[in-house]
C-alpha positions, -999 to +999 in steps of 0.1 A: +105+113-816+102+136-786+069+153-781+069+189-771+044+217-772+061+231-803+055+200-825+019+192-813-010+203-834-029+232-819-058+209-809-035+189-787-018+217-769-029+218-733-044+247-716-023+262-688-026+250-653-046+273-631-045+277-593-073+295-575-067+306-540-099+313-520-107+328-487-142+321-476-140+343-446-134+375-466-151+363-498-120+368-517-101+347-543-074+351-569-066+330-599-030+323-609-020+311-643+016+323-644+040+294-644+066+311-621+039+319-594+025+284-596+061+270-591+065+292-560+032+279-545+040+242-553+076+245-539+062+262-508+038+233-503+064+207-510+080+211-476+065+193-446+078+220-423+060+247-443+028+226-444+031+222-406+035+260-402+003+265-423-015+240-401-006+259-369-013+293-384-046+282-398-058+273-363-052+307-348-076+335-360-052+362-348-022+345-364+010+333-347+044+348-342+077+332-352+086+323-315+054+304-310+057+285-342+093+277-335+083+263-300+055+242-315+078+227-342+109+225-319+130+245-344+150+277-343+133+311-349+158+317-378+147+285-396+110+293-391+116+329-404+131+315-435+102+291-440+077+319-434+094+340-460+089+313-486+052+310-477+048+347-479+065+349-513+041+322-525+012+345-514-001+318-490+002+339-458+004+375-448+026+389-421+022+419-399+045+434-373+035+445-338+054+454-306+062+426-282+080+422-249+114+420-265+110+442-296+090+436-327+070+405-333+062+391-368+027+377-368+018+354-396-018+348-407-033+325-433-043+344-464-064+317-481-081+287-468-086+269-501-063+261-530-079+247-561-058+233-590-073+231-624-056+212-652 
């Protein structure tokens, strides 16, 4: 017999997974219990490239632009932009735009410095 949430007694149904994102610098945190948002976060962190991007961004207090990240990872700016978009959708980074030498620069900054998963 297959076990699913629908045929388990109420006492055996698990509580939802919770992810808490914290930023100690701004004393801010959010708690996420929605499955679709948790999936976005987990998928964003499943890529080594995206984890590397987070690593580099985290080191820079003023953030990093796409060009600098692309240079560090020896990848195209288009690829880095796509990866940054996924991190931004997962609410792990925030992006601002400012003027640069050749137009507008997209600056990515770490939004949270801790991720706590509660089962």
